C-alpha positions in Angstrom: 0.0 0.1 0.0 1.2 3.6 -0.9 2.1 5.8 1.9 3.4 9.4 2.3 6.3 9.4 4.7 8.0 12.7 6.0 11.6 12.0 6.8 12.7 15.1 9.0 16.5 15.8 8.9 16.0 14.5 5.5 19.5 15.7 4.0 21.6 14.1 6.6 23.7 10.9 6.7 21.4 8.2 8.1 18.1 10.1 6.7 19.3 10.4 3.2 19.9 6.9 2.9 16.6 5.8 4.5 15.1 8.3 1.7 17.1 6.9 -1.1 16.2 3.2 0.1 12.4 4.0 0.5 12.2 5.4 -3.1 14.0 2.4 -4.6 12.2 -0.5 -2.2 8.7 0.8 -1.9 6.0 2.8 -3.5 5.9 5.4 -1.0 6.0 9.3 -1.6 8.3 11.0 0.6 9.0 14.5 1.9 12.1 15.4 3.0 12.3 18.3 5.8 15.8 19.6 6.7 17.1 23.2 7.9 20.5 22.6 5.9 22.7 23.0 9.1 26.3 21.9 8.8 25.2 18.2 8.9 22.6 18.8 6.1 23.9 18.5 2.9 21.6 18.6 -0.2 24.4 16.6 -2.0 23.3 13.6 0.1 20.3 13.7 -2.1 21.7 14.7 -5.6 21.0 11.6 -7.3 17.4 11.3 -6.2 16.4 15.1 -5.9 14.6 14.8 -9.4 12.7 11.6 -8.4 8.8 12.0 -8.9 8.0 10.8 -5.3 10.4 13.0 -3.6 9.9 16.5 -2.4 11.9 18.6 -0.3 11.2 21.4 2.0 13.9 23.6 3.4 12.7 24.3 7.0 13.3 23.4 10.6 11.3 21.1 13.1 11.1 23.9 15.7 8.9 25.6 13.4 5.6 24.8 14.7 3.3 26.1 11.8 5.6 24.2 9.3 5.6 21.4 11.1 1.7 21.2 11.6 1.0 21.8 7.8 3.5 19.2 6.8 2.3 16.5 9.6 -1.5 17.0 8.1 -0.5 15.8 4.8 1.4 12.5 5.4 0.9 8.8 7.0 4.0 8.5 8.9 6.9 10.5 10.2 10.4 9.2 10.6 12.3 11.5 12.9 15.9 11.7 12.3 16.5 15.4 12.6 18.9 15.8 15.3 22.3 17.5 16.7 24.1 14.4 16.6 28.0 14.9 17.0 28.9 14.2 20.9 32.2 16.2 20.8 30.2 19.3 19.7 28.0 19.1 22.6 30.9 18.8 25.0 32.9 21.6 23.4 30.2 24.0 22.3 27.4 23.4 25.2 23.9 21.9 24.9 21.7 24.8 23.8 21.2 23.3 20.3 21.1 20.1 20.9 18.3 20.8 23.6 15.9 22.7 21.1 16.3 20.2 18.2 16.3 16.9 20.1 14.0 17.4 22.7 11.9 20.6 21.7 11.9 19.8 17.9 10.8 16.4 19.0 7.8 18.1 21.3 6.9 20.3 18.5 6.2 17.2 16.0 4.5 15.2 18.8 2.1 18.0 19.5 1.5 18.4 15.9 0.6 14.6 15.4 -1.9 15.0 18.8 -3.9 17.6 16.5 -3.5 15.7 13.4 -2.9 12.1 13.8 -0.9 9.8 11.5 -0.4 5.9 11.0 2.7 6.0 12.6 5.8 8.4 14.4 9.3 6.5 14.2 11.6 8.5 16.2 15.3 7.6 15.7 16.8 7.9 19.1 20.3 6.5 19.6 22.2 3.8 21.7 24.1 6.5 23.4 21.2 6.7 25.9 22.4 3.7 27.5 25.9 4.9 28.5 28.9 2.1 29.0 26.9 -1.4 28.6 26.4 -3.3 31.8 25.4 -6.2 30.1 26.4 -8.3 27.1 24.7 -7.5 24.9 22.4 -4.4 25.8 18.9 -5.2 25.2 16.0 -2.4 25.3 15.3 -2.9 29.3 19.4 -1.6 29.9 19.5 1.3 32.2 19.6 4.8 30.7 22.7 6.4 31.8 23.8 8.8 28.9 27.3 10.2 29.1 27.3 13.5 27.1 25.2 16.6 26.4 24.4 15.0 23.4 23.3 11.5 24.4 21.2 13.2 27.4 19.2 15.0 24.9 18.6 12.0 23.0 17.4 10.5 26.1 15.0 13.5 26.7 13.6 13.2 23.1 13.4 9.2 23.5 11.4 9.3 26.7 9.2 12.0 25.7 7.8 10.0 22.5 7.2 7.4 25.0 5.3 9.5 27.2 3.1 10.4 24.6 2.4 6.8 23.8 1.3 6.2 27.1 -0.7 9.3 27.9 -2.1 10.1 24.1 -2.2 6.7 23.1 -0.4 8.2 19.9 1.1 5.4 17.5 5.0 5.8 18.5 8.0 3.6 17.6 11.3 4.4 19.1 14.5 3.1 17.7 17.9 3.1 19.1 20.4 2.3 16.2 24.0 1.5 17.1 26.9 3.1 15.7 26.3 3.8 11.9 28.8 4.2 9.0 28.8 4.1 5.1 29.2 6.6 2.2 27.9 10.2 2.6 28.8 10.3 6.7 30.4 13.4 7.9 34.1 12.9 8.3 33.8 14.1 12.0 32.4 10.9 12.8 35.0 8.0 13.6 35.0 5.8 10.5 35.2 8.5 7.8 37.3 10.2 10.0 39.9 7.3 9.7 39.4 6.8 6.2 39.6 10.7 4.8 42.6 10.9 7.0 44.3 7.9 5.5 43.5 9.0 2.0 45.0 12.2 2.7 48.2 10.7 4.0 47.3 12.2 7.6 48.0 10.4 11.2 44.8 8.9 12.5 43.7 10.6 15.4 42.3 8.3 18.3 40.8 9.4 21.5 42.6 7.5 24.5 44.0 4.4 23.9 41.4 3.1 21.4 40.1 0.3 23.6 36.3 1.7 23.5 34.4 -0.4 21.6 31.3 -0.1 19.4 28.5 -2.3 17.4 29.1 -0.5 14.1 26.0 -1.0 11.8 26.1 -0.2 8.0 23.7 2.3 7.0 22.1 0.5 4.4 21.1 -2.1 6.7 19.5 0.7 9.2 17.5 2.0 6.4 16.0 -1.5 5.6 15.4 -1.6 9.4 13.1 1.5 9.3 11.4 0.4 6.2 10.7 -2.8 8.3 9.2 -0.6 10.9 7.0 1.4 8.5 5.4 -2.1 7.2 5.5 -3.9 10.6 1.8 -4.4 12.0 1.0 -1.2 14.2 -0.4 -3.3 17.0 3.2 -5.4 17.1 5.4 -2.3 17.2 3.4 1.0 18.7 4.9 1.7 22.1 7.9 -0.5 21.6 11.7 0.4 21.9 13.8 -1.4 19.7 17.7 -1.7 19.3 18.8 -1.9 15.3 22.3 -3.2 15.7 24.5 -6.0 14.8 25.4 -7.9 18.0 29.0 -7.7 17.4 31.4 -4.7 18.8 34.9 -3.9 17.4 37.5 -1.3 19.3 38.1 1.9 17.9 41.7 1.0 17.8 41.0 -2.1 15.8 38.9 0.1 13.3 41.6 2.4 12.6 43.7 -0.7 11.7 40.9 -2.1 9.4 40.9 1.1 7.8 44.4 1.5 6.8 44.6 -2.2 5.8 41.5 -1.3 3.3 43.3 1.8 2.1 46.4 0.1 1.3 48.4 2.0 4.0 48.9 -0.2 7.2 52.1 1.6 8.4 50.7 4.9 8.3 51.0 7.1 11.7 48.3 6.9 14.5 48.0 10.0 16.9 46.5 9.2 20.2 44.8 12.2 21.6 43.3 13.0 25.3 40.5 10.6 26.1 37.0 12.6 25.4 35.3 13.3 28.3 32.4 11.3 29.3 33.7 8.3 27.1 31.4 5.3 26.6 33.8 2.3 27.1 31.8 -0.2 25.2 28.4 -0.4 23.1 27.1 -4.0 22.1 23.3 -4.2 20.9 21.0 -7.0 21.5 19.2 -8.1 18.1 16.3 -10.5 19.3 13.6 -7.9 19.6 13.9 -6.2 16.7 14.3 -9.7 14.4 11.1 -10.9 16.6 8.9 -8.1 15.7 10.1 -7.2 12.3 12.2 -10.2 11.0 14.8 -7.8 10.2 18.7 -8.7 11.0 21.9 -6.8 9.8 23.2 -8.5 6.9 26.4 -6.4 6.1 29.1 -7.4 8.5 31.9 -4.8 8.9 34.3 -6.1 6.5 32.1 -6.1 3.7 30.7 -2.4 4.6 34.1 -1.2 5.2 35.2 -2.2 1.8 32.0 -0.4 0.0 32.5 2.8 2.5 36.5 2.8 1.6 35.5 2.8 -2.1 32.9 5.4 -2.0 35.2 8.1 -0.2 38.1 7.3 -2.4 35.9 7.8 -5.5 34.2 11.0 -3.7 37.5 13.1 -2.6 35.9 16.4 -3.8 32.7 15.4 -1.6 34.3 14.8 1.5 37.2 17.7 1.0 34.1 20.4 0.6 32.5 18.9 3.8 35.8 19.4 5.6 36.1 22.8 4.1 32.7 24.3 5.0 33.3 22.6 8.7 36.5 24.5 9.0 34.7 28.0 7.9 32.0 27.6 10.3 34.5 26.7 13.1 36.6 29.9 12.3 33.5 32.1 11.9 
């Protein structure tokens, strides 16, 4: 059945891949809403911007009138709009993170109280869990966010759940683990390592690199969102689901794997002071998502990394432009 899907933050990394996937694999019409901040890049959608089932709206989820108008014309909302860089939340403060990740979510939720939709999928984050206390971390793991970014994602996460309990809204909360893949902003670990290696620079590692993460290829995440849109509503409404692989790899090992993949295994690595609020380990349980939707991640890290390195190698102009824009913003 055809649906009309609003994807917020649609020019971002994860959301642009979700949009590309929905246009390729479903009959859905897609509306992409993005404020085009430093992380939103229309080049992420360049290959589909002229697609007959895609429309783009330049705007902010904190604009209540705009959000209300858009919500009234769609069946499904996937809220992926977020300030998302942990280090930025630490260095520059939490204000933008609070207004986008919490208040923006609240504005969307209030819009669908007035104009109901079939379902509202919030892309939260595994960062809300903090360091793993269990192996793997399931959806009942305590929430112990360790950065301002993570705290604001936990706030939006729990606010959305409260609207399910209080108002009966069709809320689904997704906690994805660490995504990687083509078109990811080079501030993130995997593309940072790749672009540093391709540029012949030292790979910068926080601490000794022992921190480990569950690395999820972004195309698998997009498939998970499709599965949650298509699952019977009574199976997923009010649920929190991890989107993960169930395998964790340390940051130090990722650096070595990147150097091998790029073909420069002897390159220098530079160890920086440990990041404040560092999370030591993330590894996600996969059972609930598979039980509710049948989805499992299908891309192992070796295959995903090979595809990711190839993309960055072939698209040097893209990542150099993104890095240049980030440098201009930070110096202004």
